[in-house]
ChimeraX commands (.cxc) that place a marker at each C-alpha (Angstrom):
marker #1 position 8.05,-4.53,-12.02 radius 0.5
marker #1 position 7.11,-1.16,-13.41 radius 0.5
marker #1 position 4.99,1.46,-11.65 radius 0.5
marker #1 position 2.21,0.72,-14.18 radius 0.5
marker #1 position 2.30,-2.99,-13.32 radius 0.5
marker #1 position 2.04,-2.12,-9.60 radius 0.5
marker #1 position -0.87,0.21,-10.39 radius 0.5
marker #1 position -2.58,-2.52,-12.44 radius 0.5
marker #1 position -2.31,-5.03,-9.57 radius 0.5
marker #1 position -3.80,-2.72,-6.94 radius 0.5
marker #1 position -6.52,-1.30,-9.19 radius 0.5
marker #1 position -7.67,-4.84,-10.05 radius 0.5
marker #1 position -8.96,-5.19,-6.47 radius 0.5
marker #1 position -12.69,-4.61,-6.07 radius 0.5
marker #1 position -13.55,-0.99,-5.37 radius 0.5
marker #1 position -9.94,0.25,-5.59 radius 0.5
marker #1 position -9.55,3.80,-6.82 radius 0.5
marker #1 position -6.51,5.93,-7.56 radius 0.5
marker #1 position -6.12,9.30,-5.94 radius 0.5
marker #1 position -3.30,11.52,-4.79 radius 0.5
marker #1 position -1.89,12.24,-1.35 radius 0.5
marker #1 position 1.18,14.28,-0.45 radius 0.5
marker #1 position 2.14,14.65,-4.12 radius 0.5
marker #1 position 2.15,10.96,-5.01 radius 0.5
marker #1 position -0.45,8.45,-6.25 radius 0.5
marker #1 position -2.37,6.52,-3.64 radius 0.5
marker #1 position -4.86,3.70,-3.91 radius 0.5
marker #1 position -7.95,3.55,-1.73 radius 0.5
marker #1 position -10.82,1.22,-1.02 radius 0.5
marker #1 position -13.58,1.72,1.51 radius 0.5
marker #1 position -12.36,5.33,1.86 radius 0.5
marker #1 position -8.91,4.30,3.14 radius 0.5
marker #1 position -5.44,4.17,1.62 radius 0.5
marker #1 position -4.07,0.64,1.26 radius 0.5
marker #1 position -1.23,1.23,-1.23 radius 0.5
marker #1 position 0.75,4.01,-2.89 radius 0.5
marker #1 position 3.57,4.78,-5.30 radius 0.5
marker #1 position 6.40,7.08,-4.22 radius 0.5
marker #1 position 10.09,8.00,-4.49 radius 0.5
marker #1 position 9.92,8.80,-8.19 radius 0.5
marker #1 position 7.98,5.58,-8.82 radius 0.5
marker #1 position 10.87,3.39,-7.64 radius 0.5
marker #1 position 8.87,2.14,-4.66 radius 0.5
marker #1 position 5.34,1.11,-3.94 radius 0.5
marker #1 position 3.88,0.79,-0.46 radius 0.5
marker #1 position 1.29,-1.59,0.95 radius 0.5
marker #1 position -0.34,-1.25,4.38 radius 0.5
marker #1 position 0.05,-4.62,6.05 radius 0.5
marker #1 position -0.33,-5.61,9.67 radius 0.5
marker #1 position 2.98,-5.89,11.53 radius 0.5
marker #1 position 2.53,-9.67,11.57 radius 0.5
marker #1 position 1.94,-9.82,7.80 radius 0.5
marker #1 position 4.91,-7.52,7.26 radius 0.5
marker #1 position 7.25,-9.93,9.08 radius 0.5
marker #1 position 6.29,-12.75,6.70 radius 0.5
marker #1 position 6.95,-10.69,3.56 radius 0.5
marker #1 position 10.25,-9.35,4.93 radius 0.5
marker #1 position 11.39,-12.89,5.68 radius 0.5
marker #1 position 10.20,-14.48,2.42 radius 0.5
marker #1 position 11.15,-11.63,0.04 radius 0.5
marker #1 position 13.96,-9.62,1.71 radius 0.5
marker #1 position 15.18,-8.03,-1.54 radius 0.5
marker #1 position 11.74,-6.63,-2.34 radius 0.5
marker #1 position 9.97,-5.69,0.91 radius 0.5
marker #1 position 11.21,-3.39,3.68 radius 0.5
marker #1 position 9.45,-1.51,6.47 radius 0.5
marker #1 position 8.53,2.09,5.71 radius 0.5
marker #1 position 10.35,4.67,7.82 radius 0.5
marker #1 position 9.54,5.33,11.45 radius 0.5
marker #1 position 6.19,4.70,13.09 radius 0.5
marker #1 position 4.54,3.96,9.74 radius 0.5
marker #1 position 6.85,0.99,9.26 radius 0.5
marker #1 position 6.39,-0.22,12.82 radius 0.5
marker #1 position 2.62,-0.20,12.20 radius 0.5
marker #1 position 2.99,-2.39,9.08 radius 0.5
marker #1 position 3.44,0.04,6.20 radius 0.5
marker #1 position 5.79,-1.80,3.89 radius 0.5
marker #1 position 7.82,-0.48,0.97 radius 0.5
marker #1 position 7.98,-2.54,-2.22 radius 0.5
marker #1 position 11.17,-2.17,-4.29 radius 0.5
marker #1 position 9.72,-2.34,-7.78 radius 0.5
marker #1 position 13.04,-3.24,-9.45 radius 0.5
marker #1 position 13.17,-6.58,-7.59 radius 0.5
marker #1 position 9.44,-7.21,-7.15 radius 0.5
marker #1 position 7.78,-10.50,-8.04 radius 0.5
marker #1 position 4.22,-9.99,-9.31 radius 0.5
marker #1 position 2.80,-12.89,-7.28 radius 0.5
marker #1 position 4.30,-11.58,-4.04 radius 0.5
marker #1 position 3.10,-8.03,-4.72 radius 0.5
marker #1 position -0.36,-9.31,-5.65 radius 0.5
marker #1 position -0.54,-11.26,-2.36 radius 0.5
marker #1 position 0.64,-8.27,-0.30 radius 0.5
marker #1 position -1.76,-5.89,-2.07 radius 0.5
marker #1 position -4.67,-8.27,-1.44 radius 0.5
marker #1 position -3.84,-8.41,2.29 radius 0.5
marker #1 position -3.60,-4.61,2.44 radius 0.5
marker #1 position -6.92,-4.29,0.58 radius 0.5
marker #1 position -8.59,-6.84,2.89 radius 0.5
marker #1 position -7.39,-4.82,5.87 radius 0.5
marker #1 position -9.07,-1.62,4.72 radius 0.5
marker #1 position -12.20,-3.43,3.58 radius 0.5
marker #1 position -12.61,-4.94,7.06 radius 0.5
marker #1 position -12.31,-1.53,8.76 radius 0.5
marker #1 position -15.28,0.80,9.11 radius 0.5
marker #1 position -15.24,3.67,6.59 radius 0.5
marker #1 position -13.55,6.81,7.94 radius 0.5
marker #1 position -15.76,9.47,9.46 radius 0.5
marker #1 position -16.20,12.65,7.46 radius 0.5
marker #1 position -13.89,15.41,8.65 radius 0.5
marker #1 position -15.27,18.79,9.54 radius 0.5
marker #1 position -13.39,21.75,8.20 radius 0.5
marker #1 position -12.93,24.79,10.34 radius 0.5
marker #1 position -14.56,27.96,9.06 radius 0.5
marker #1 position -12.05,30.52,7.75 radius 0.5
marker link #1:1,2 radius 0.2
marker link #1:2,3 radius 0.2
marker link #1:3,4 radius 0.2
marker link #1:4,5 radius 0.2
marker link #1:5,6 radius 0.2
marker link #1:6,7 radius 0.2
marker link #1:7,8 radius 0.2
marker link #1:8,9 radius 0.2
marker link #1:9,10 radius 0.2
marker link #1:10,11 radius 0.2
marker link #1:11,12 radius 0.2
marker link #1:12,13 radius 0.2
marker link #1:13,14 radius 0.2
marker link #1:14,15 radius 0.2
marker link #1:15,16 radius 0.2
marker link #1:16,17 radius 0.2
marker link #1:17,18 radius 0.2
marker link #1:18,19 radius 0.2
marker link #1:19,20 radius 0.2
marker link #1:20,21 radius 0.2
marker link #1:21,22 radius 0.2
marker link #1:22,23 radius 0.2
marker link #1:23,24 radius 0.2
marker link #1:24,25 radius 0.2
marker link #1:25,26 radius 0.2
marker link #1:26,27 radius 0.2
marker link #1:27,28 radius 0.2
marker link #1:28,29 radius 0.2
marker link #1:29,30 radius 0.2
marker link #1:30,31 radius 0.2
marker link #1:31,32 radius 0.2
marker link #1:32,33 radius 0.2
marker link #1:33,34 radius 0.2
marker link #1:34,35 radius 0.2
marker link #1:35,36 radius 0.2
marker link #1:36,37 radius 0.2
marker link #1:37,38 radius 0.2
marker link #1:38,39 radius 0.2
marker link #1:39,40 radius 0.2
marker link #1:40,41 radius 0.2
marker link #1:41,42 radius 0.2
marker link #1:42,43 radius 0.2
marker link #1:43,44 radius 0.2
marker link #1:44,45 radius 0.2
marker link #1:45,46 radius 0.2
marker link #1:46,47 radius 0.2
marker link #1:47,48 radius 0.2
marker link #1:48,49 radius 0.2
marker link #1:49,50 radius 0.2
marker link #1:50,51 radius 0.2
marker link #1:51,52 radius 0.2
marker link #1:52,53 radius 0.2
marker link #1:53,54 radius 0.2
marker link #1:54,55 radius 0.2
marker link #1:55,56 radius 0.2
marker link #1:56,57 radius 0.2
marker link #1:57,58 radius 0.2
marker link #1:58,59 radius 0.2
marker link #1:59,60 radius 0.2
marker link #1:60,61 radius 0.2
marker link #1:61,62 radius 0.2
marker link #1:62,63 radius 0.2
marker link #1:63,64 radius 0.2
marker link #1:64,65 radius 0.2
marker link #1:65,66 radius 0.2
marker link #1:66,67 radius 0.2
marker link #1:67,68 radius 0.2
marker link #1:68,69 radius 0.2
marker link #1:69,70 radius 0.2
marker link #1:70,71 radius 0.2
marker link #1:71,72 radius 0.2
marker link #1:72,73 radius 0.2
marker link #1:73,74 radius 0.2
marker link #1:74,75 radius 0.2
marker link #1:75,76 radius 0.2
marker link #1:76,77 radius 0.2
marker link #1:77,78 radius 0.2
marker link #1:78,79 radius 0.2
marker link #1:79,80 radius 0.2
marker link #1:80,81 radius 0.2
marker link #1:81,82 radius 0.2
marker link #1:82,83 radius 0.2
marker link #1:83,84 radius 0.2
marker link #1:84,85 radius 0.2
marker link #1:85,86 radius 0.2
marker link #1:86,87 radius 0.2
marker link #1:87,88 radius 0.2
marker link #1:88,89 radius 0.2
marker link #1:89,90 radius 0.2
marker link #1:90,91 radius 0.2
marker link #1:91,92 radius 0.2
marker link #1:92,93 radius 0.2
marker link #1:93,94 radius 0.2
marker link #1:94,95 radius 0.2
marker link #1:95,96 radius 0.2
marker link #1:96,97 radius 0.2
marker link #1:97,98 radius 0.2
marker link #1:98,99 radius 0.2
marker link #1:99,100 radius 0.2
marker link #1:100,101 radius 0.2
marker link #1:101,102 radius 0.2
marker link #1:102,103 radius 0.2
marker link #1:103,104 radius 0.2
marker link #1:104,105 radius 0.2
marker link #1:105,106 radius 0.2
marker link #1:106,107 radius 0.2
marker link #1:107,108 radius 0.2
marker link #1:108,109 radius 0.2
marker link #1:109,110 radius 0.2
marker link #1:110,111 radius 0.2
marker link #1:111,112 radius 0.2
marker link #1:112,113 radius 0.2
marker link #1:113,114 radius 0.2
view
């Protein structure tokens, strides 16, 4: 899978928009990040629940791996694009999208005056 194919899958979800966060593309819906591209476009990331993550790690061990640290323990899951199957990525992206669509939109942040 190419980075453009990953991008096409996540942007096909209703209300998904591309932005940028920490110098890499991210994909948001309902004001929340549910997927991203990183590591020189070799990896994607989808925000799953820990329970969903376990299923994808078991069923597609060459493609999915937990993200580093606490992010991975909370369900953030890296997608190795070189070994990715479009159907599996589509299913994982849909679950990540459903997760952010079910959550209330984030509250607006107040910026401190200079």
